[in-house]
LUMKOLKE-902459 format. One line per 5 residues: number of its first residue (from 0); their letters; for each residue y, z negated, x negated of C-alpha. Coordinates in Angstrom, 1 decimal, always signed. Last residue first. Example, Ala and Ser with C-alpha at 12.3 -4.5 7.8 and 13.67 -1.06 7.14 Angstrom:
1 = SA = -1.1:-7.1:-13.7  -4.5:-7.8:-12.3
This chain:
226 = XXXXX = -14.5:-48.0:+4.6  -13.5:-50.6:+2.0  -15.8:-49.5:-0.8  -14.8:-45.9:-0.2  -11.2:-46.6:-1.1
221 = XXXXX = -9.0:-44.4:+1.2  -5.4:-44.9:+0.0  -6.0:-46.1:-3.6  -9.1:-44.0:-4.3  -7.4:-41.1:-2.5
216 = XXXXX = -4.4:-41.4:-4.8  -6.5:-41.4:-7.9  -8.4:-38.4:-6.7  -5.2:-36.6:-5.9  -3.6:-37.0:-9.4
211 = XXXXX = -1.4:-33.9:-8.5  -3.0:-32.1:-5.5  +0.4:-31.6:-3.8  +1.7:-29.8:-6.9  +5.1:-30.7:-8.3
206 = XXXXX = +6.6:-27.4:-9.3  +6.9:-25.7:-5.9  +10.7:-25.6:-6.2  +10.7:-29.4:-6.3  +11.7:-29.5:-2.7
201 = XXXXX = +8.6:-27.7:-1.4  +6.1:-29.7:-3.5  +7.9:-33.0:-2.8  +7.8:-32.2:+1.0  +4.1:-31.4:+0.8
196 = XXXXX = +3.3:-34.7:-1.0  +5.4:-36.7:+1.4  +3.7:-35.1:+4.4  +0.3:-36.0:+3.0  +1.4:-39.6:+2.2
191 = XXXXX = +2.8:-40.0:+5.6  -0.5:-38.9:+7.1  -2.3:-41.5:+4.9  +0.0:-44.3:+6.0  -0.3:-43.5:+9.7
186 = XXXXX = -4.1:-43.2:+9.5  -4.3:-46.6:+7.8  -2.2:-48.3:+10.5  -4.2:-46.8:+13.4  -7.5:-47.4:+11.7
181 = XXXXX = -6.7:-51.0:+11.1  -5.7:-51.6:+14.7  -8.8:-49.8:+16.1  -11.2:-51.4:+13.6  -10.1:-55.0:+14.2
176 = XXXXX = -12.9:-57.3:+12.9  -14.2:-54.7:+10.4  -18.0:-54.4:+10.5  -18.4:-51.5:+8.0  -19.7:-49.2:+10.7
171 = XXXXX = -16.8:-50.0:+12.9  -14.3:-49.4:+10.1  -15.8:-46.0:+9.4  -15.6:-44.9:+13.0  -12.1:-46.2:+13.2
166 = XXXXX = -11.2:-44.3:+10.0  -12.5:-41.0:+11.4  -10.7:-41.4:+14.8  -7.5:-42.4:+13.1  -7.8:-39.5:+10.7
161 = XXXXX = -8.2:-37.1:+13.6  -5.2:-38.6:+15.4  -3.1:-38.4:+12.2  -3.9:-34.7:+11.9  -3.1:-34.2:+15.5
156 = XXXXX = +0.3:-35.9:+15.1  +0.8:-33.7:+12.1  +0.5:-30.6:+14.2  +2.6:-32.1:+17.0  +5.5:-32.5:+14.6
151 = XXXXX = +4.9:-28.8:+13.6  +5.3:-27.9:+17.2  +8.4:-30.0:+17.6  +9.9:-28.2:+14.6  +9.3:-24.9:+16.2
146 = XXXXX = +10.6:-26.1:+19.6  +14.0:-26.7:+18.0  +14.7:-23.0:+17.5  +15.7:-22.2:+13.9  +18.4:-23.4:+11.5
141 = XXXXX = +16.3:-26.3:+10.0  +13.0:-24.5:+10.4  +12.4:-23.5:+6.8  +12.6:-27.0:+5.6  +10.4:-28.3:+8.4
136 = XXXXX = +7.6:-29.8:+6.4  +5.0:-27.4:+7.6  +7.4:-24.4:+7.5  +8.2:-25.0:+3.8  +4.5:-25.5:+3.2
131 = XXXXX = +3.8:-22.1:+4.7  +5.9:-20.5:+2.0  +4.0:-22.3:-0.7  +0.6:-21.2:+0.6  -2.1:-22.1:-2.0
126 = XXXXX = -0.6:-25.6:-2.6  -0.1:-26.2:+1.1  -3.7:-25.3:+1.8  -4.8:-27.6:-1.0  -2.9:-30.5:+0.5
121 = XXXXX = -4.5:-30.0:+3.9  -8.0:-29.4:+2.4  -7.8:-32.6:+0.3  -6.5:-34.8:+3.1  -9.3:-33.6:+5.4
116 = XXXXX = -11.8:-34.1:+2.6  -10.9:-37.8:+2.2  -11.1:-38.4:+5.9  -14.4:-36.6:+6.3  -15.8:-38.6:+3.4
111 = XXXXX = -14.9:-41.9:+5.2  -16.5:-40.6:+8.4  -19.8:-39.7:+6.8  -21.7:-37.2:+8.9  -20.0:-34.1:+7.3
106 = XXXXX = -21.1:-30.9:+8.9  -19.8:-30.7:+12.4  -16.6:-32.8:+12.0  -15.9:-31.2:+8.7  -16.2:-27.7:+10.3
101 = XXXXX = -13.7:-28.7:+13.0  -11.3:-29.8:+10.3  -11.8:-26.4:+8.7  -10.7:-24.6:+11.8  -8.0:-27.2:+12.4
96 = XXXXX = -6.4:-26.2:+9.1  -6.7:-22.4:+9.3  -5.9:-22.1:+13.0  -3.0:-24.4:+12.9  -1.4:-22.8:+9.8
91 = XXXXX = -1.9:-19.3:+11.1  -0.4:-20.4:+14.5  +2.6:-21.8:+12.6  +3.1:-18.5:+10.8  +3.0:-16.6:+14.1
86 = XXXXX = +5.4:-19.2:+15.6  +7.8:-18.3:+12.8  +7.7:-14.7:+13.9  +8.2:-15.8:+17.6  +11.3:-17.7:+16.5
81 = XXXXX = +12.6:-14.5:+14.9  +12.5:-12.9:+18.3  +10.5:-10.7:+20.6  +8.1:-9.8:+17.8  +6.4:-6.4:+17.3
76 = XXXXX = +9.0:-4.0:+18.7  +11.6:-6.5:+17.5  +10.7:-5.8:+13.9  +11.2:-2.1:+14.4  +14.7:-2.7:+15.9
71 = XXXXX = +15.6:-4.5:+12.6  +14.9:-1.3:+10.9  +12.2:-0.8:+8.2  +12.2:-1.1:+4.4  +9.9:-4.2:+4.5
66 = XXXXX = +12.3:-6.3:+2.4  +15.3:-4.7:+4.3  +13.8:-5.7:+7.6  +13.4:-9.3:+6.4  +16.9:-9.4:+5.1
61 = XXXXX = +18.3:-8.1:+8.5  +16.0:-10.5:+10.4  +17.8:-13.3:+8.6  +16.2:-15.9:+6.3  +18.1:-19.1:+6.1
56 = XXXXX = +18.5:-20.1:+2.4  +15.8:-19.8:-0.2  +15.9:-22.7:-2.6  +12.7:-21.7:-4.2  +11.5:-18.3:-3.1
51 = XXXXX = +8.2:-18.9:-1.2  +9.9:-18.5:+2.1  +10.5:-14.8:+1.3  +6.7:-14.4:+0.8  +5.9:-16.0:+4.1
46 = XXXXX = +8.4:-13.7:+5.9  +6.9:-10.7:+4.2  +3.4:-11.7:+5.1  +4.4:-12.3:+8.7  +6.0:-8.8:+8.9
41 = XXXXX = +2.9:-7.2:+7.3  +0.6:-9.0:+9.8  +2.7:-7.6:+12.7  +2.5:-4.2:+11.1  -1.3:-4.4:+10.9
36 = XXXXX = -1.7:-5.1:+14.7  -2.8:-1.6:+15.5  -3.4:+0.3:+12.2  -0.4:+1.1:+10.1  +0.8:+4.7:+10.2
31 = XXXXX = +0.1:+7.2:+7.4  +2.7:+10.0:+7.1  +1.4:+13.4:+8.1  +3.9:+15.3:+6.0  +5.4:+17.1:+9.0
26 = XXXXX = +7.8:+14.2:+9.4  +7.1:+11.0:+11.3  +9.0:+9.7:+14.2  +9.8:+6.0:+13.6  +7.3:+3.3:+14.5
21 = XXXXX = +5.9:+3.0:+11.0  +9.4:+2.6:+9.6  +9.0:+3.8:+6.0  +8.5:+2.3:+2.6  +6.2:-0.4:+4.0
16 = XXXXX = +3.1:+1.7:+4.0  +1.2:-0.9:+2.0  +3.1:-3.7:+0.4  +2.0:-6.4:+2.8  -1.7:-5.5:+2.3
11 = XXXXX = -3.5:-6.7:+5.3  -5.3:-9.9:+6.4  -3.6:-11.6:+3.5  -2.3:-14.9:+4.7  -3.1:-17.3:+1.8
6 = XXXXX = -6.7:-18.5:+1.5  -7.9:-21.5:+3.5  -8.7:-24.6:+1.5  -12.3:-25.3:+0.7  -14.3:-27.8:+2.7
1 = XX = -17.1:-29.5:+0.7  -20.3:-30.1:+2.7
């Protein structure tokens, strides 16, 4: 089974019906309103799109509202705070990545292959979702609530724990004398590689792709003959 990276956030069209505040009173023209929940998706799409701008500074709710052509009050009818908007993006990241990680666990019996595919899907996700990458590596969270960064730290802790479990399983099968110690060290290095690739992508203005020479890197970090 080959896991493919999740597609960018596109549950609804971010450009549809954004020329008016959907929560404002409509005129007699019978203006179309977004479906329930659609406006929340539009807000998250707009936030992610703004984060894709290389070198983007702190995003304000005023700028976000202007992009959607709605009032700031309209934003707060759907999200209690800007931190809650970022939490919506983090939830999308978590659900997308860990959903695929779960599929790997169910469908890929080889622990070494699971580790390699996990790295691949994580970096491909970042590559397809540049704005999300800035959230993942914390660049977009510098001026935001500290709990957001803590949640992303926990995300990578879970990635490392999954790698550690996979690598220990592979090490046991290969007869390694110290499978737990080796798996812990290897998982830490591989996770750091993933974070580094995502940081380089974000800080290069999305020019240095996370998947650059990935097969060569995986052969170096996770050589199948040693797992």
